[in-house]
N, C-alpha and C positions, 0 to 999 in steps of 0.2 A: 768521744778519742776526740780530743783537741789538737788541730794544723797547728800547724809552727810558721806557715806565709801561709799569707792571702795571696788569692787571686788576683789578677790585676785586666784589669783588660784588656781580651788580643794574650791573655794565656791559651799556649796549647795542650792535644793529649797532652803531649812525649811529659811537658815542663805538671800538673797535672800530677802525673804518678808519681813527679818525682822529690811530693812531699813527703818530712816526714812528719809522722802520724807520732805521738810517745804512746805505747801503749803498753803499759807499770802501769799495776797497784801493789797499794800495799794498807793492810789489810790486820786489824787487833782488835780480838774480839777475846773477853777474857767473858767470867761465869764463878760460880761458884765449887764448879768442879774442873776446870780446866782454865789455861794463859797458851794461849795461839796467836805465835806473832805467823804470816805470810812473806811477802817478797817476790811478787816477780814480773818478769821482761820481755811479757808474748815472742821475742826478734832477738831472742838472746842470740845464747850461741850453745845453753845442755849448759851450762852449770847446777849444782845443786849443793847449797850446804842445810840437810834436817841434819833436823836433833829436837825429834817425838818423845823421847826414852822407851822408843820400838822398830827393837832393829827394822824385826823386819818391812817393816813400815817406811823406816830410815832407807829400807833401800828398794822398796816402792818406787818411795817418789825420787831417788836418780835414775829411775826406766820417763816415766814421763820426763823426766829434766829431759835428757841424752835425748832419748828421740821424741820428742817434742822440742829437740832448739830450744827450749826456751828454758832460761835463768830462774832459777826458783830457793827462797832461803827460806825453811820456815822453825823456826826452833817455840816446841810447843810445853807446857809440866805441867800434868794433868795428875790425877785420882788413882792413878796405879796401882796401885796401899793393895784399892778394889778393886779389882780387872782392866783390861787398857779400853769397855768400849766407849772410856765417855771422850779419851781422848785421841781414839782411833775417827767416829766422826765428825768431832769435833773439829779436826785437822777439815779431813773431807770440808766442811760444813762453811768454816775461813779460805780454805780453793778452789769450793764454785762462788764465794762472792770471791775471789781479788777477779781470775774468771773476766765475772759477768762486769767489776770497774775496770778492768785493762779494754774492753769490744767493747765501752761505750753502744753508742746507738749504735756495732755491727758494721757503717756503712762501709763498705767496699773491701764485705772478704766472699772468700771462696760460700761458706756456712755450713758446705757438709762437707761427712769425713766416710767416712770407710779403705780398713784394712786387713788383712790375715794375716797373723803372726804367726810362723811356726816355735816352738820349739821342744828342739826330739820327740820327743812323739805325742806331745796335745801340737793342737793346731785350734788356734785362735782367732774369731769375726768380728771385728766390734765397725759398729754403722753411729753419725754421731746428726747431726744433728742441732747450733742451734739454732732453734725455731722459735724463743720466746716460753715454749711447751715445757715445760719438764713434764719431764717421762724416760718411765725403763725399766727394761726386756731383757730377765736377767738372765741366760741361761746358761752357770758354767752347777758341773754338776761335780765336784771339792771329794774325792775316797777321803781324804780324812781325815777328822776336825782339826788337826792341831797342823801345824809348817813348824819346824821348832814349838816353843813356846806363844806362839800368834794364835788367836781360833778364826781356824778359812771361816764363819762367821760375819765377821769382822771384811770380810771384802764388799761381800753386798751392802753394809752399813754405811761405810764408804763411801765407792759409788749414789746409793738413794745420797747424803745430803750433798757429794757436788750437782745429779742432778739438781735439786728443788734448786739449787745457792746460785747456779749460771745460767739457771730457764735452760737445758737444754733437754734433747731428746735424744736416746743413749740406747743402743739394742746392742745384748751380751750375748754370741753364739758361742757353745765351742762344741766344737766340728768332731772332734780328735782327744784325748792326752787321759793317761792313768794317773803319772807323777803330781803330786795339789805343790808342790813349789814350779811346776814348771806350766798344769795348769795357769794358775796365778802370774805368773809373770810376763808369757806369752800372753798376761789379758791389760798387763797395764803396762807392753810394750806400741804393741797393736791399739790401744787402745790414747797411746803417744801421740802412737803415727795421725790415723786420726785426724784428730784435733787441730797436728800440724799439719792435717791438709785440710779444718774447714778451717784456720783463723790464719791462715795467708791469703792476702792479698790479691784481691784478682781487678789488672789493669786493665781489662775493657771495661767492668763497670766506674769508672773515673769517680769512684767515693760514691756510690750510689748506695740503696736500703738493696739485700739481694733478696726482694721480693716481690712478686705485680702486684702488692696488697699496699704495697710504697712507708710498709714502715717489720718491725719485730719484737 
């Protein structure tokens, strides 16, 4: 993270907490299979533009932006004539890289997030930690192979990609649910709210690394 103003001698804690920090990132990732551009602002208002060629994934990206209060623009083209796998995964990779870049050294953030999201009969818990140690514990039991044309196996692949490239620890638990759409959408909403909690700036930390080790 880059601080837009420097501290001078005699600055107070209140002045420190008012420092403007630019937490934005723009990542362009191109492979032989996909071309993905992600722009994000962690301190946004929930604006989202998503055009991946996968309508259900676009819908889930809107959940991340809206409930995470992240401004998000995702543009992707890929080999959808084969299937959605490469584009779905590479959007997750690029979004993870953008999160990692926007968080910088992670000074001052709350770091941990935990949220329970209901959607009708579905109830999903997401707990995460921007720990610098990638780990995914995935507990969804999605009853159908597809929601519309979207392969529900790709939900896990999307979160694997985000975890590995944002360097977060992520636990997803399904407490209830029988409708595949409800289960997946509640997961993305819970993820967004947990992430919003974790990336918030803690004024009591005054810009310090949120770890007893002094580094993440």
